[in-house]
N, C-alpha and C positions, 0 to 999 in steps of 0.2 A: 461490191454489191452490184448485181445486174440491174439494168434500167427497167426491166420488166417487173422485178421484185419491188422496186421503190414505190410505185403507186399503191400496191397492195399493203405494204408496210405503213405507208402514210395514212391510208384509209383506215387500217386497223388501229393505228395510234389515235387517230381522231375519234373513232368509234369508242375506244377505251376511255379517252379523256371526257367525252361527252356523256357516256352512259354507265360507266363503272360504278359510281356511287349510287345511282338509281338502282342498278341491278343488285348491288350488295344490300341495299335497304330492303328491296323486294324479297330477297332470299332470307334476310334476317327475320322479317315478319313471319315467314313460313316455318323457319327452323327454330327461332327463339334463341339462337346462339350466334354471336358475332363472328367467332373464329370459323365455325363451319360455313357461315355465309361468305366469309372472305375466301375460303378455300374453293367453294363452288363457283363463286364469281370468277376467280382465277381460272378454274377448269373450263368455264364457259368461254372465256376469251382465248384460251389455248386451243380449244376446238375450232374457233374461227380462224386462228392463225394457221392451223394445220390442215384446214379444209378449204371451204369456199372463199372466194376472193371478197374481201370486205367491201370493196367499192361496188359490188353487185347487189348489196343488201338494200332493198327499197324501204322496208319498214323495220328500222333497227330494233325498236323496243319489242315488237312482235316477234322478230327473229330471236332476239336475246331471251325473251320469255320462253319460247319453245325449247331452245337449247338448255336453259336453266331448269325447266320442268323435267327434261330427260335426265339431267344431272341429279336433280332431287330424287327422281325415281330410283336411279342407280344407288344413290347415297342411302336411301331408306331400305332398299333391298339388301345392301351390304350390311347395314346396321342390324337388320332383322336376322340375317344369316349369322353374324357374329354373336348376337344375343342367344340364338338357338344353340349354337356351338358351345358357348360358355355355360349355358344352362345344363347342357349334357355333361360338361366336365364336372359340374358340381356333384354329380352322383358317383364320380370315380373316387377311389381312395387317394389320399394325398400323394402316396408314393408313385402311383401310376399316372398322375397328372403330367401332361406334356410341358415342355419349356416354352417360354415366350416365343422363341424362334419357331418352334414346331407349331404353336398356335397360329402364328402369322402365316406360315406356309399352308396350313390347313384352311384358313379363311380365304387365302388367295386361291387355292384349288377349288373351294366351294363357290367362290365368285365366278371362276371360269366355267365350272359345271353349270351353274345357274344361267350364265349368259348363253351357253350353248343350248341348253334346254329351252330357253325362252325364244329361240329361233324356230322352234317347232310350233305347229298349230296346237291350240289348246288341248284338243282330244288326243292328239298323238303324244303330247307331253304327259297327259294323265295316264294313258295306256302304259307308257314307258315307266313312269314312277310306280304305278300299281304292280307292274311286273317285277321291277328291281327292288323296291322297298317293301311292298306288301306281300310279295311272292305269290301273287294270284295267277291262276291259269288264264289262258286267252279267253276261255268261255266265261269265267268269272269277271274278267275285265270288261268283256263285251256287255254283259248284263249290267254292270255298274255304270258304264258311260253311254249305254244305249246305242250300240252299233253291233255289227256282226263280228264273229270270231275272225273271219277273213279280213275284215277291215282292221281289226286289232293286229293281225299278222302284218298287214301293210304298214300300219303305224310303227310297229316295232322295227321293221326293216328300215323305215325312214329315220327313226331315232338312232338306231345303231350305226347306220351309214353316216349320219351327221356327227356322232360321237367319234367314230374312227377318223373321219376327215379332220375334225378339230384337233385330234392328237397328232396328225401328220403335218398340220399347218404350223409354220414357225411362230 
């Protein structure tokens, strides 16, 4: 182990020992589930270890709360996507329902698409979704979101460029 990694690991271990049970309790109150709270607390500390140096954190609980809120947002978004997907499967005949593995792959793909689209500004995301899902024309989209058709065209270019770039990224 390098000497430069040692202080960060020590600070992270100390942060974990000092605040892990508090964070897990904080998450459990919001989720109502001990297992999910434990998973998100773990994910929060993994983010610290893979990112910012732990010894640079001045307000540990505020920092942990911010990271945990982001993890909660991702957790709820994923749960909502999974529920919507599973609800859509209910309408399929049993013979055409996908396997568990296929379901997991679809949910993973939906999460990726969702994370890519959430990098767009809100109106650009709305324009893209109206175009791709609702099959609206640029003029119809413009009227719905309150911008010009030229702006919708710009939003579409931005969204498509981001989607292509995300497919090329490892």
